[in-house]
N, C-alpha and C positions, 0 to 999 in steps of 0.2 A: 434776539441780540448778540448772544455770546457766540453764533455762529457768523452773526456777520462781524465781527470783532476778528476774529479767526479768519474769515473770507478778506476781509479789511487788510491785514497783517501780512496775509500770504501775498495778496497783490502788490502793497507797499516793498514786499521783500522780494519778489520777484521781477520788478521793475526797475529797482536799485541799483543791479550792474549795469542796466544800459545807461542809466544818468552818472554814475560812477566811472564807465567807462571812457564818456568823452571827457571826463576831469583828468582821467589817468595819461590819456593821449594827448590832451593841451600842456599837459607838464613835459611830455617830452620825455621819460624816464628811459634810460639806457635799458638793454638785460640785464644787467645786471641791477641795477636799482631793482625791475619789475619781479626778477626772481627773490633779491634780499627782501624787499616787502612780503613778498609769498611766503617766507620762511619766516620770517616774522609773526605774522596771522596764521600761522601752522603751528608755530609754537602755544599760541593763546589757545587756541582748538584743543590741542595736545594737552595744555594744562587743566582742561575743565570738562574733557570730552565723559567723564563720566559724571557731572554733577547737572542732574537733568533742569535744575531750576535755570541753568545757562545756556539751553537750548535754543531761546529766539535771538539771544546775541551770538551764540554761534552760527547759527545760520546766516544773520547779516555778515559776519565773520567771513565766511565761504562764498559770498555773495561777493564781498570786495576783493577777495582772493580772486577768484574768477577774471574780477577786470585785469588784475597784472597779468593770467596766465593767456587773456585772450590777447592782451599788447604781446608778450612776450612772444607767442606765436606769430605773430609779424615779423620779429625781429630773428635775426640768423646769428650763432655763436660762430665765433672764427675757426672753430674745430669741425663746421660743419662744410665739408666739399659738395661740390655739385650734385654728384649722386644719394648723400645722406640726406640733404634740405625735406625733402618727401618723409624722411622715416623719423626726422627733428618736429615736425610739425604733426605726424602722426601720434608720437609720444606723447606731443601735450596736447591733442585731442583725446586723447585717450585720460588725463588728467585732468581737463576740461568736465570729459563726462561722469569722469569719478566727483569731484566737486559738487556737480548736480546733483548726484546721488547722494552726497554726503549731505547738501543743504535740506532734500527732502526728507531725509532721515531724522535730522532736529524738529524738522518743521512737524513730523508725527510722531516725534519725543519716544523714537526708535532707537535708543542708545548703543544699544546690542550692535545693529544695522550699520551705525555711525563708529563704531569703532571698529568694526571690521570693514569698513569702506577707507577709513584714515589708514588702515594699514596698508589697504592698496595703494593709496595716494603715496603713502611713505615707499613702496616699494617703488611705483614707477619715476619716483625723485630720484632713488638712489641710480636706480638705471641709467636715468636722464643723467648726473652729474657724472656716471663712470665712463658715459660715450662720449656727452657733449663739455665736458668743462674742462 
């Protein structure tokens, strides 16, 4: 029964982004709003990264953040020129992959890996802000 609960929780966590994505797109958030929501969630995750009892909550927060990143990927900042759109999208693709890895680390209760991945996310965020903000 315990394994079934874990599988059920994983299935719900993995499908949540799909449901949430429709909600985020329906709201028609701007790029600025998508990034702001992502930053708020990132701060929440950062505050509890070392608390293993928060791993399930953090996995759900990562799923939520992924929705905002996916929406942002479809948007274009004013600073993107014709040649840099692909670079901008590649940077967000990298961030989305990092978020999937982070969610997986939380679901496996691997806080050391989660911390390492969080540092990658922060690094990519800084790079993106340096190039496109």
